[in-house]
matplotlib code that plots the C-alpha trace (Angstrom):
import matplotlib.pyplot as plt

x = [-41.8, -45.6, -47.9, -49.2, -45.7, -45.8, -42.5, -44.4, -46.2, -43.0, -41.7, -44.9, -45.8, -49.1, -51.2, -52.3, -51.8, -55.0, -53.5, -50.4, -52.4, -54.5, -51.4, -49.4, -52.0, -55.1, -53.4, -49.8, -50.4, -54.1, -55.0, -52.0, -49.7, -46.6, -45.5, -46.2, -46.0, -48.2, -50.6, -51.4, -53.8, -52.3, -53.5, -54.1, -56.1, -55.2, -52.6, -48.9, -47.2, -44.7, -41.9, -42.9, -40.9, -41.3, -42.8, -41.8, -44.9, -43.6, -40.2, -42.0, -43.9, -40.8, -39.0, -42.0, -41.8, -38.0, -38.7, -41.2, -44.4, -44.4, -47.7, -46.8, -46.4, -44.4, -40.7, -39.6, -36.7, -34.4, -32.1, -30.8, -33.4, -30.9, -31.5, -28.3, -29.5, -33.1, -32.5, -31.4, -35.0, -36.9, -34.7, -33.5, -35.0, -38.6, -38.8, -36.8, -39.2, -42.2, -40.7, -40.1, -43.8, -43.8, -45.1, -42.2, -42.6, -40.5, -41.5, -41.3, -43.8, -46.2, -49.1, -49.6, -50.4, -48.3, -44.8, -42.3, -40.3, -43.5, -44.6, -41.2, -41.3, -44.9, -44.1, -41.1, -43.3, -45.7, -43.0, -41.8, -38.2, -36.1, -33.8, -31.2, -28.9, -26.0, -24.9, -24.5, -23.9, -27.3, -27.9, -31.5, -30.6, -28.5, -31.3, -34.0, -31.8, -31.0, -34.6, -35.6, -33.0, -34.3, -37.8, -36.4, -36.9, -34.6, -32.4, -30.9, -27.8, -26.8, -24.1, -22.6, -19.2, -17.1, -18.7, -18.4, -15.1, -17.0, -19.6, -19.4, -17.4, -20.4, -22.2, -19.3, -19.8, -23.0, -23.1, -23.6, -25.0, -22.6, -23.8, -22.4, -24.3, -25.9, -25.9, -29.4, -30.9, -28.1, -28.7, -32.5, -32.0, -29.5, -31.7, -34.7, -32.7, -31.5, -35.0, -36.4, -33.5, -33.9, -37.7, -39.2, -41.7, -44.0, -47.8, -48.5, -49.1, -48.1]
y = [-214.4, -214.9, -213.0, -211.1, -209.5, -205.8, -206.2, -207.9, -204.6, -203.0, -206.0, -206.4, -202.7, -203.5, -201.1, -203.5, -207.0, -208.0, -207.2, -209.2, -212.2, -211.9, -211.6, -214.4, -216.9, -216.3, -215.3, -216.6, -219.8, -220.6, -219.0, -219.3, -221.8, -219.5, -220.5, -223.4, -224.0, -224.7, -222.2, -221.9, -219.7, -216.8, -215.9, -212.3, -213.5, -214.2, -216.8, -217.7, -219.1, -221.8, -223.1, -220.9, -221.3, -220.5, -223.3, -224.3, -222.3, -219.3, -219.5, -219.6, -216.5, -214.7, -215.6, -214.2, -210.9, -210.7, -211.0, -208.1, -208.0, -211.7, -211.4, -208.4, -208.9, -205.7, -205.6, -202.0, -200.7, -197.9, -196.7, -193.8, -192.6, -191.4, -192.3, -194.3, -196.8, -197.0, -200.4, -201.7, -201.3, -202.2, -205.2, -206.6, -205.5, -205.2, -208.5, -210.3, -209.2, -210.2, -213.6, -214.3, -213.7, -210.2, -206.8, -204.4, -200.9, -197.8, -194.5, -192.4, -194.7, -194.7, -192.2, -190.2, -186.6, -186.7, -185.5, -187.8, -188.6, -189.6, -191.7, -193.5, -194.3, -195.5, -197.7, -199.3, -200.0, -201.9, -203.9, -207.5, -206.6, -203.8, -204.1, -201.3, -200.4, -198.2, -197.1, -193.4, -193.4, -191.7, -190.7, -191.6, -195.2, -195.5, -194.0, -196.3, -199.4, -198.5, -197.7, -201.1, -202.9, -201.1, -202.4, -206.0, -206.2, -208.1, -205.8, -207.2, -205.2, -204.3, -202.1, -201.6, -203.3, -200.1, -198.4, -201.1, -199.5, -196.3, -198.0, -196.7, -199.0, -199.5, -201.5, -203.4, -206.5, -207.3, -209.7, -207.4, -208.6, -207.0, -206.1, -204.8, -202.6, -204.7, -207.9, -207.4, -210.8, -212.5, -210.0, -210.6, -214.3, -213.9, -211.4, -213.7, -216.5, -214.3, -213.1, -216.7, -218.0, -215.3, -215.1, -217.9, -217.6, -214.7, -214.8, -213.5, -216.3, -215.7]
z = [-133.2, -133.3, -135.6, -132.6, -132.1, -133.0, -134.9, -137.7, -138.4, -139.5, -141.4, -143.4, -143.7, -142.1, -140.1, -137.4, -136.0, -137.7, -141.1, -140.2, -139.3, -142.5, -144.7, -143.1, -142.0, -144.2, -147.4, -147.7, -145.7, -146.4, -149.7, -152.0, -150.1, -150.4, -146.8, -144.5, -140.8, -137.8, -136.2, -132.5, -130.7, -128.8, -125.3, -126.4, -129.3, -132.9, -133.7, -133.8, -136.9, -135.8, -138.0, -140.9, -144.2, -147.8, -149.9, -153.5, -154.6, -152.7, -154.4, -157.8, -156.9, -155.7, -159.0, -161.0, -159.0, -159.8, -163.5, -163.6, -165.7, -166.6, -168.5, -170.6, -174.4, -174.9, -175.9, -175.6, -177.7, -176.5, -179.4, -181.3, -183.9, -186.5, -190.1, -190.5, -187.8, -189.0, -190.7, -187.3, -186.2, -189.4, -190.4, -187.1, -183.8, -184.8, -186.7, -184.0, -181.2, -183.5, -184.2, -180.5, -179.9, -178.4, -179.5, -180.4, -179.2, -179.9, -178.3, -181.5, -183.2, -180.2, -180.4, -177.3, -176.0, -172.9, -172.1, -173.9, -170.8, -168.8, -171.7, -171.9, -168.2, -168.4, -171.4, -169.8, -166.7, -168.9, -170.7, -170.4, -171.4, -173.0, -176.0, -175.7, -178.5, -177.4, -180.9, -180.8, -177.0, -176.3, -172.7, -173.0, -173.8, -170.7, -168.6, -170.1, -169.6, -166.1, -165.3, -166.6, -164.5, -161.5, -162.2, -162.4, -166.2, -168.5, -170.6, -173.9, -174.8, -178.4, -180.0, -183.4, -183.6, -184.2, -181.1, -178.5, -177.3, -176.5, -174.3, -170.7, -168.4, -166.0, -168.7, -170.2, -168.0, -169.8, -172.8, -175.8, -179.1, -181.6, -185.1, -188.3, -190.9, -193.5, -191.5, -190.1, -190.9, -188.8, -185.9, -186.1, -185.6, -182.8, -181.0, -181.3, -179.8, -177.0, -176.2, -176.2, -174.1, -171.5, -171.4, -173.4, -176.2, -176.0, -175.8, -179.3, -181.8, -185.4]

ax = plt.figure().add_subplot(projection="3d")
ax.plot(x, y, z, "-o")
ax.set_aspect("equal")
plt.show()
């Protein structure tokens, strides 16, 4: 199918054949090298793309899109805000995200004047990844983890050891980091390792 075929308009969400030709030939082929192939002039004007295929550079770009926000320094934390799990944040999650080279964010410590749910959604959209702790089985944590997955963000799953049995079955196939009260230094190191293994070192130098 040549780039003058009207079917490309629907496939590429373009408004005209001219937009299709710009996208495929001028931009993807010529400007960024995401595809290769031969071009041939069409009788009706414009050009055909012959033997088009995705290049290695194109596959790299697709992988970056799947990862979501590759340039963001933010590691967002979704968790229960009860006092008895406060050390989980101060002694494990926050220092682990810092040590991995990212900026830890928790919505209750973020200054804003918007609706809290809108601010959570906006913060997740700006994040590189989400650390989700399911201790307390909070509905908000399930929502925030699912929303992040839908955006293509990496989610790192945590739960206190005695509550793992209560985690909803839809999430049990994920590899949870299990923690015990008082063993926060060990969790911090394991969480840092998990972040760096999944995403690499963050952009913040310390």
